[in-house]
KETIVO-236987 format. One record per residue (C-alpha): x, z, y. Coordinates in Angstrom, 2 decimals, always signed. Each point is the difference from the previous one (the first is absolute). Last residue first. Layout:
BEGIN
<site <X,Z,Y>>
...
***
This chain:
BEGIN
<site <+57.48,+109.53,+27.02>>
<site <+1.64,-2.49,+1.91>>
<site <+1.67,+1.32,+3.03>>
<site <-0.70,-1.64,+3.04>>
<site <-1.50,+2.49,+2.26>>
<site <+2.82,+2.60,-0.80>>
<site <-0.10,+3.20,+2.16>>
<site <-3.73,-0.16,+0.82>>
<site <-0.75,-1.29,-3.55>>
<site <+1.70,+2.81,-1.45>>
<site <-2.59,+2.64,+1.55>>
<site <-2.87,-2.51,-1.33>>
<site <+1.07,+0.16,-3.42>>
<site <-1.30,+2.49,-2.49>>
<site <-2.85,+1.33,+2.25>>
<site <-0.98,-3.73,+1.12>>
<site <-0.15,-0.41,-4.19>>
<site <-2.23,+2.54,-0.58>>
<site <-2.34,-1.14,+2.72>>
<site <-0.25,-3.27,-1.50>>
<site <-0.88,+1.38,-3.12>>
<site <-2.28,+2.20,+1.04>>
<site <-1.69,-3.04,+1.76>>
<site <-0.97,-1.15,-3.73>>
<site <+1.59,-3.18,-2.23>>
<site <+3.21,-0.06,+1.49>>
<site <+2.13,-3.45,-1.22>>
<site <+3.14,+2.67,+0.18>>
<site <+2.97,-1.98,+1.19>>
<site <-1.14,-2.99,+1.74>>
<site <-3.20,+1.61,+1.41>>
<site <+1.90,+3.04,+1.16>>
<site <+2.77,-2.49,+1.53>>
<site <-2.65,-2.14,+1.57>>
<site <-1.81,+3.41,+1.66>>
<site <+2.92,+1.11,+1.35>>
<site <+1.02,-3.38,+1.58>>
<site <-3.46,+0.02,+1.49>>
<site <+0.22,+3.70,+1.17>>
<site <+3.32,-1.07,+1.81>>
<site <-1.77,-2.88,+1.76>>
<site <-2.88,+2.11,+1.50>>
<site <+2.38,+2.66,+1.10>>
<site <+2.29,-2.24,+1.95>>
<site <-3.11,-1.84,+1.14>>
<site <-1.82,+2.75,+1.04>>
<site <+2.70,+2.02,+1.83>>
<site <-1.23,-1.11,+3.72>>
<site <-3.33,+0.35,-1.02>>
<site <+0.17,+3.66,-0.52>>
<site <+0.97,+0.50,+3.57>>
<site <-2.49,-2.18,+1.17>>
<site <-2.98,+1.56,-1.94>>
<site <+1.45,+3.67,+1.26>>
<site <-0.41,-1.32,+3.66>>
<site <-3.12,-1.75,-0.42>>
<site <-1.11,+3.26,-1.52>>
<site <+0.82,+2.26,+2.70>>
<site <-1.35,-2.26,+2.75>>
<site <-3.32,+0.03,-1.57>>
<site <+0.14,+3.89,-0.08>>
<site <-0.23,+2.04,-2.68>>
<site <-2.93,+2.05,-1.53>>
<site <-0.38,+2.49,-2.74>>
<site <-2.29,-2.11,-2.05>>
<site <+1.48,+0.38,-3.21>>
<site <+0.77,-3.91,-0.21>>
<site <+1.46,+0.14,+4.00>>
<site <+2.05,+3.01,-0.70>>
<site <+1.60,-1.13,-3.35>>
<site <+0.93,-3.26,+1.20>>
<site <+1.60,+1.88,+3.01>>
<site <+1.86,+1.79,-2.31>>
<site <+0.68,-3.00,-2.67>>
<site <+1.60,-1.93,+3.16>>
<site <+2.33,+2.67,+1.06>>
<site <+1.58,+0.25,-3.30>>
<site <+0.18,-3.77,-0.51>>
<site <+1.68,-0.05,+3.30>>
<site <+2.48,+3.05,-0.86>>
<site <+0.66,-1.22,-3.52>>
<site <+0.54,-3.75,+1.21>>
<site <+2.56,+1.51,+2.60>>
<site <+1.79,+1.72,-2.71>>
<site <+0.30,-3.03,-2.14>>
<site <+0.98,-2.29,+2.89>>
<site <+3.03,+2.23,+0.61>>
<site <+0.61,+0.24,-3.43>>
<site <+0.34,-3.63,-0.40>>
<site <+0.62,-0.83,-3.80>>
<site <-3.43,-2.04,-0.25>>
<site <-2.02,+2.15,+2.17>>
<site <-3.04,-1.48,-0.77>>
<site <-0.80,+0.89,-3.82>>
<site <+1.47,+3.75,+0.23>>
<site <-1.15,+0.77,+3.87>>
<site <-3.73,-0.98,-1.57>>
<site <+0.96,+2.01,-2.60>>
<site <+0.66,+2.84,+2.44>>
<site <-2.67,-0.18,+1.96>>
<site <-2.62,+0.04,-2.56>>
<site <+1.64,+2.95,-1.47>>
<site <-0.32,+1.86,+3.06>>
<site <-3.75,-0.80,+0.99>>
<site <-1.60,-0.29,-3.86>>
<site <+0.51,+1.54,-3.49>>
<site <-2.74,+1.01,-1.61>>
<site <-1.89,-3.56,-0.60>>
<site <+3.26,-0.90,-1.78>>
<site <+1.95,-2.76,+2.22>>
<site <-0.14,-3.69,-0.73>>
<site <+2.42,-0.40,+3.01>>
<site <-2.06,-3.45,+0.36>>
<site <-3.57,+1.63,+0.24>>
<site <+1.36,+2.56,+2.24>>
<site <+1.35,-2.85,+2.55>>
<site <-2.84,-1.65,-0.06>>
<site <-2.21,+2.98,+0.79>>
<site <+2.55,+0.79,+3.03>>
<site <-1.20,-3.38,+1.32>>
<site <-3.50,+0.21,-0.62>>
<site <-0.18,+3.41,+1.91>>
<site <+1.89,-1.42,+3.01>>
<site <-2.13,-2.92,+0.24>>
<site <-2.91,+2.75,-0.16>>
<site <+1.39,+1.51,+3.26>>
<site <+0.23,-3.19,+1.50>>
<site <-2.96,-1.74,-0.45>>
<site <-0.24,-3.98,-0.14>>
<site <+1.21,+0.50,-3.68>>
<site <+1.47,-3.78,-0.74>>
<site <+3.98,+1.37,-0.37>>
<site <-1.29,+2.88,-1.72>>
<site <-2.52,-1.99,-2.49>>
<site <+2.83,-2.22,-0.86>>
<site <+2.36,+2.83,-0.71>>
<site <-3.23,+1.85,-2.10>>
<site <-0.29,-3.11,-1.96>>
<site <+3.85,-0.25,-0.81>>
<site <+0.26,+3.29,-1.43>>
<site <-3.14,-0.37,-2.09>>
<site <+1.44,-3.37,-1.37>>
<site <+3.75,+1.67,-0.50>>
<site <-1.75,+2.85,-1.76>>
<site <-1.83,-1.99,-2.37>>
<site <+2.72,-2.51,-1.02>>
<site <+2.20,+3.02,-0.71>>
<site <-2.75,+1.79,-2.25>>
<site <-0.42,-3.41,-1.74>>
<site <-3.78,+0.06,-1.56>>
<site <-0.54,-3.90,+1.14>>
<site <+3.74,-1.10,-1.17>>
<site <-0.87,-3.42,+0.76>>
<site <-2.40,-1.24,+3.06>>
<site <+2.44,-2.63,+0.69>>
<site <-0.18,+0.61,+3.66>>
<site <+1.24,+2.88,+0.17>>
<site <+3.23,-0.50,-2.05>>
<site <+0.75,-2.92,+2.02>>
<site <-0.10,+1.80,+3.07>>
<site <+2.23,+2.74,-1.44>>
<site <+2.43,-2.64,-1.15>>
<site <-0.19,-1.72,+3.24>>
<site <+0.84,+3.05,+1.89>>
<site <+3.08,+0.84,-2.05>>
<site <+1.46,-3.38,-0.33>>
<site <-0.31,-0.28,+3.88>>
<site <+1.74,+3.44,+0.55>>
<site <+3.07,-1.56,+1.37>>
<site <-2.12,-1.76,+2.77>>
<site <-1.09,+3.23,+1.57>>
<site <+1.43,+0.21,+3.10>>
<site <+1.17,-3.24,+0.77>>
<site <-2.57,-1.80,-2.24>>
<site <-2.65,+1.93,+2.58>>
<site <+1.76,-0.70,+3.19>>
<site <+0.10,-4.15,-1.12>>
<site <-3.83,-0.29,-0.86>>
<site <-0.92,+2.12,+3.14>>
<site <+1.95,-2.99,+2.18>>
<site <-3.12,-1.67,-0.03>>
<site <-1.73,+2.00,+2.52>>
<site <-1.29,+3.96,-0.50>>
<site <-2.51,+0.67,+2.73>>
<site <-2.47,+1.54,-2.23>>
<site <-3.44,-0.33,-0.45>>
<site <-1.76,-1.61,+2.91>>
<site <-2.02,+3.24,+1.23>>
<site <-2.10,-1.44,+1.48>>
<site <-2.39,-1.03,+2.88>>
<site <-1.83,+2.49,+2.25>>
<site <-3.26,-0.28,+1.78>>
<site <-1.79,+3.01,+1.90>>
<site <-3.45,+0.47,+1.02>>
<site <-1.74,+2.56,+2.07>>
<site <-3.69,+0.11,+0.06>>
<site <-2.16,+1.46,+2.69>>
<site <-1.69,+3.47,-0.53>>
<site <+0.94,+1.51,+3.30>>
<site <+1.96,+2.41,-1.85>>
<site <+2.03,-2.67,-1.41>>
<site <-0.68,-1.65,-3.51>>
<site <+2.94,-1.27,-2.00>>
<site <+0.40,-2.92,-1.87>>
<site <+3.05,-1.49,-1.87>>
<site <+0.55,-3.30,-1.47>>
<site <+2.95,-0.87,-2.25>>
<site <+1.81,-3.36,-1.34>>
<site <+2.61,+0.45,-2.43>>
<site <-1.41,+2.50,-2.24>>
<site <+2.68,+2.09,-1.87>>
<site <+0.51,-0.94,-3.63>>
<site <-0.20,+2.93,-2.24>>
<site <-0.44,-2.08,-3.26>>
<site <-2.28,-2.95,-0.77>>
<site <+3.17,-2.17,+1.16>>
<site <+3.48,+2.08,+0.21>>
<site <+1.15,+1.24,+3.21>>
<site <+2.93,-0.01,+2.06>>
<site <-1.09,+2.27,+3.00>>
<site <+2.79,+2.97,-0.40>>
<site <+2.58,-2.48,-1.08>>
<site <+2.36,+0.60,+3.04>>
<site <-0.41,+3.78,+0.67>>
<site <-0.66,+0.47,-3.57>>
<site <+3.61,-0.88,-1.06>>
<site <+1.82,-3.25,-0.27>>
<site <+1.55,+0.45,-3.46>>
<site <-2.77,+2.26,-1.39>>
<site <-2.92,-2.48,+0.89>>
<site <+1.86,-2.74,-1.23>>
<site <-0.01,+1.87,-3.56>>
<site <-3.31,+1.21,+0.41>>
<site <-0.92,-3.75,+0.47>>
<site <+1.14,-0.93,-3.40>>
<site <-1.93,+2.99,-1.64>>
<site <-3.31,-0.98,+1.97>>
<site <+0.22,-3.50,-1.24>>
<site <+0.64,+1.32,-3.66>>
<site <-2.98,+2.34,+0.26>>
<site <-2.23,-2.36,+1.27>>
<site <+0.96,-2.91,-2.54>>
<site <-0.52,+3.11,-2.90>>
<site <-3.52,+0.32,+1.59>>
<site <-0.71,-3.81,+0.36>>
<site <+1.47,-0.56,-3.58>>
<site <-2.58,+2.40,-1.48>>
<site <-3.12,-1.83,+1.67>>
<site <+1.16,-3.34,-1.53>>
<site <+1.00,+1.25,-3.63>>
<site <+3.82,+0.36,-0.23>>
<site <+2.50,-1.95,-2.21>>
<site <+2.39,-1.07,+3.16>>
<site <+0.11,+0.91,+3.73>>
<site <+2.13,-1.54,+2.36>>
<site <-0.41,+1.55,+3.34>>
<site <-0.41,-1.87,+3.01>>
<site <+0.14,+1.97,+3.54>>
<site <-1.35,-1.88,+2.94>>
<site <+1.26,+0.31,+3.52>>
<site <-1.77,-0.71,+3.65>>
<site <-3.39,+1.44,-0.75>>
<site <-3.10,-0.42,+2.39>>
<site <-0.46,-3.61,-1.20>>
<site <-0.31,+1.21,-3.59>>
<site <-3.83,+0.59,+0.19>>
<site <-1.08,-3.21,+1.69>>
<site <+1.91,-2.18,-1.66>>
<site <-0.99,+1.42,-3.19>>
<site <-3.68,+0.08,+0.69>>
<site <+0.33,-3.87,+0.68>>
<site <+1.96,-0.56,-3.34>>
<site <-2.64,+1.69,-1.85>>
<site <-2.83,-1.66,+1.86>>
<site <+2.07,-3.56,-0.55>>
<site <+0.29,+0.71,-3.46>>
<site <-3.25,+1.70,-1.06>>
<site <-2.57,-2.93,+1.13>>
<site <+1.01,-2.73,-2.45>>
<site <+2.54,-2.45,+0.05>>
<site <+3.63,+0.96,+0.27>>
<site <+1.89,-0.64,+3.76>>
<site <+0.11,+3.62,+0.47>>
<site <+1.42,+0.81,-3.12>>
<site <+2.66,-2.61,+0.36>>
<site <+0.46,+1.22,+3.89>>
<site <+1.34,+3.32,-1.61>>
<site <+2.36,-1.38,-2.45>>
<site <+1.49,-2.18,+2.64>>
<site <+0.45,+3.24,+2.38>>
<site <+1.88,+1.62,-2.77>>
<site <+3.38,-0.38,+0.70>>
<site <+0.26,-0.90,+3.76>>
<site <-3.06,+2.09,+0.63>>
<site <+1.71,+2.90,-1.40>>
<site <+3.36,-0.80,+2.02>>
<site <-1.87,-0.27,+3.09>>
<site <-2.04,+3.47,-0.69>>
<site <+3.41,+1.77,-0.65>>
<site <+0.72,+0.44,-3.34>>
<site <+0.60,+3.20,-2.23>>
<site <+0.66,-0.78,-3.59>>
<site <-0.26,+2.51,-3.04>>
<site <+0.68,-0.67,-3.38>>
<site <+3.41,+1.63,+0.31>>
<site <+0.62,+0.55,+3.75>>
<site <-0.27,-2.95,+1.96>>
<site <+0.18,-1.19,+3.53>>
<site <-1.08,-2.88,+1.86>>
<site <-0.57,+0.93,+3.65>>
<site <+0.24,-3.04,+2.61>>
<site <-2.21,+0.93,+2.68>>
<site <+0.76,+3.71,+0.65>>
<site <-1.79,+0.76,+3.41>>
<site <-3.06,+0.65,-1.64>>
<site <+1.47,+2.72,-1.99>>
<site <-2.01,+1.74,-2.72>>
<site <-3.79,-0.15,+0.13>>
<site <-0.40,-0.82,-3.86>>
<site <-1.89,-2.21,-2.18>>
<site <+0.39,+0.63,-4.04>>
<site <+0.31,-3.05,-1.97>>
<site <-0.42,-0.01,-3.94>>
<site <+2.48,-2.09,-1.51>>
<site <-1.34,-1.11,-3.49>>
<site <-1.21,+1.08,-3.03>>
<site <-3.22,+0.95,-0.71>>
<site <-0.64,+1.21,-3.77>>
<site <-3.00,-0.92,-2.30>>
<site <-0.55,+2.72,-2.69>>
<site <+1.44,-1.56,-3.32>>
<site <+2.24,+3.33,-0.89>>
<site <-3.05,+2.13,+1.03>>
<site <-2.20,-1.87,-2.78>>
<site <+2.11,+0.59,-2.61>>
<site <+0.53,+3.61,+0.84>>
<site <-3.72,+0.26,-0.01>>
<site <-0.21,-1.63,-3.43>>
<site <+2.71,+2.49,-1.26>>
<site <-1.91,+3.33,+1.77>>
<site <-3.12,-1.17,-1.53>>
<site <+1.22,-0.52,-3.59>>
<site <+1.72,+3.03,-0.06>>
<site <-3.11,+1.85,+1.66>>
<site <-1.98,-0.96,-3.14>>
<site <-3.61,+0.37,-0.10>>
<site <-1.00,+0.45,-3.51>>
<site <-3.48,-1.26,-1.91>>
<site <+2.52,-3.07,-1.75>>
<site <-2.90,-2.49,+0.70>>
<site <-0.62,+1.40,+3.35>>
<site <+3.43,+0.56,+1.03>>
<site <+0.74,-3.79,-0.76>>
<site <-2.22,-1.07,+2.18>>
<site <+0.64,+2.50,+2.65>>
<site <+3.73,-0.87,+0.55>>
<site <-0.44,-2.63,+2.39>>
<site <-2.50,+2.30,+2.22>>
<site <+2.74,+2.62,-0.01>>
<site <+2.74,-2.53,+0.87>>
<site <-2.15,-0.95,+2.85>>
<site <-0.37,+3.50,+1.04>>
<site <+3.59,+0.84,-0.18>>
<site <+1.02,-2.83,+1.78>>
<site <-2.63,+0.63,+2.73>>
<site <+1.42,+3.41,+0.60>>
<site <+3.44,-1.28,+0.34>>
<site <-1.44,-2.63,+2.57>>
<site <-1.56,+3.12,+2.06>>
<site <+3.49,+1.94,-0.51>>
<site <+1.75,-2.72,+2.05>>
<site <+2.63,-1.69,-1.19>>
<site <+3.72,-0.25,+1.06>>
<site <+1.23,+3.34,+1.04>>
<site <-1.40,+2.15,-2.90>>
<site <+0.77,-3.39,-2.40>>
<site <+2.55,+1.94,-2.25>>
<site <-1.72,-1.11,-2.96>>
<site <-0.79,+3.91,-1.38>>
<site <-0.50,+1.02,+3.91>>
<site <-2.51,-2.56,+0.20>>
<site <-1.92,+0.70,-2.94>>
<site <+0.42,+4.18,+0.90>>
<site <-2.00,-1.24,+3.23>>
<site <-2.56,-1.76,-1.42>>
<site <-0.84,+2.71,-2.61>>
<site <-0.12,+2.33,+2.87>>
<site <-2.47,-2.24,+1.71>>
<site <-1.70,-0.19,-3.48>>
<site <-0.14,+3.79,-0.40>>
<site <-1.75,+0.67,+3.23>>
<site <-2.38,-2.66,-0.57>>
<site <-0.87,+1.59,-3.17>>
<site <-0.32,+3.29,+1.65>>
<site <-1.99,-1.52,+2.75>>
<site <-2.58,-1.19,-2.90>>
<site <-0.18,-3.65,-0.58>>
<site <-2.71,-2.48,+0.76>>
<site <+1.02,-3.90,-0.60>>
<site <-0.89,-0.23,-3.72>>
<site <+2.83,-2.59,-0.75>>
<site <-0.63,-3.83,+0.67>>
<site <+3.22,-0.32,+1.95>>
<site <+0.79,-1.58,+3.13>>
<site <-1.61,+2.71,+2.27>>
<site <+2.22,+3.47,+0.46>>
<site <-1.30,+3.08,-1.62>>
<site <-2.53,+1.64,+1.89>>
<site <-0.29,+3.98,+0.83>>
<site <-2.52,+2.63,-0.94>>
<site <-1.51,+3.00,+1.10>>
<site <-3.42,+0.27,-1.78>>
<site <-3.23,-1.20,+1.30>>
<site <+0.71,-3.58,-1.26>>
<site <+0.18,+1.76,-3.64>>
<site <-3.44,+1.19,+0.56>>
<site <-1.58,-3.23,+0.82>>
<site <+2.05,-1.58,-2.93>>
<site <-1.42,+2.53,-2.47>>
<site <-3.75,-0.40,+1.41>>
<site <+0.51,-3.85,-0.69>>
<site <+0.45,+0.76,-3.39>>
<site <+3.29,-0.59,-2.00>>
<site <-0.59,-1.20,-3.54>>
<site <+3.14,+0.39,-1.09>>
<site <+1.80,+2.56,+2.21>>
<site <+1.31,-1.16,+3.35>>
<site <+3.74,+0.31,+0.51>>
<site <+1.32,+3.04,+1.76>>
<site <+1.54,+1.91,-2.98>>
<site <+1.89,-3.23,-0.97>>
<site <+1.71,+0.27,+3.55>>
<site <+1.01,+3.17,-0.42>>
<site <+1.75,-0.64,-3.19>>
<site <+1.68,-2.90,+1.38>>
<site <+1.37,+1.79,+2.98>>
<site <+1.19,+2.77,-2.54>>
<site <+1.77,-2.39,-1.89>>
<site <+1.39,-1.92,+2.92>>
<site <+1.34,+3.20,+1.03>>
<site <+1.43,+1.14,-3.25>>
<site <+1.66,-3.52,-0.57>>
<site <+1.47,+0.14,+3.79>>
<site <+1.87,+3.59,-1.00>>
<site <-1.28,+3.22,+1.61>>
<site <+2.84,+1.63,+1.97>>
<site <-1.98,+1.09,+3.09>>
<site <-2.57,+1.26,-1.96>>
<site <-3.31,-0.80,+1.15>>
<site <-2.23,+2.40,+2.53>>
<site <+1.31,-1.88,+3.17>>
<site <+0.21,-3.67,-0.55>>
<site <-0.84,-1.18,+3.71>>
***
């Protein structure tokens, strides 16, 4: 969006350029109808409403304003909490407030506009709360009440016990919206058997929903890795890759007659209430690590951290892999998630990816490490055949996926520990710093995962 402007340009410079461009587009004193008519024929953008500013600006000014908004959010550390549109509005409101002084002094000050925008940004209303994500998870599990950091996973019965009164209170409110909203929720939510609630603070509502979705998928990924794709294939987040639970199919015979078939399902996973005990038995020792990452993701802090960026991206790819209906693309997504975690230079793939996964997931076990090398290498070869159009059978893709998946939890947890150690010791500012730290430490991590750096 901002091509044509120096990448390293400062916020002050960007705002100054925007103000100059804005001034150049103002109607001249005594502007005639012809001037306005000609202005309307030229390419232009509209400023947001809510100010009395001249609302037609050039595409260049619009681009500069958007870049200013991005830089404003970055300076305030709010990229994950506040929308760009809100930051734009803060800048425009600050610009309008500054105009009285600017007319008196004859100078538009970018510093005054930025200071005013920062003040308004700090006053943006936030929507703190527990954001509810419905999921198709495990209809047989009726007593699920599970927590990872800011994430709670509740069965329908537990959810209704805890939050049913609050929902009914809305339904009893006077007016049309309460009953309508509760009625729509009842219809919408009845196809889901569990609910994930994510505690989010200091975010605008739109950004909070995005953060809640990311954290919910992260929590589900931990469960997916524990129980495997075979058992969690049909676990789906609402508003995501949700399978249809009722389907109608029709084919027309040679005679022209219609032939219908009806089907029901799938019904998410077949996990029962014992799933929480199994998870705790295998992963309970990692509760602090899992919870701290969930809290970090939900906080909106450190938006430019390369560690958090890599972990977010890898988690998204894992969630997409387990939700993907196509076997070949599922393998491609899973391999891509490991590439993201391994933080390899672009020119180093295949063999180096396999060894990094082995170092992260081997945990001093040489036999397991060798098996990881073999299975990751094989998966990468199949993945390459898929993405380069060389062709591979569905069965081969499925086989490669399952061979890779059996190591996934070991590899993933190993990388989580590595990233935590890198963040604690180096506080990296660029992915290059992460790569350098991995080069320095990853082999030693295999032999002594508990070592303090």
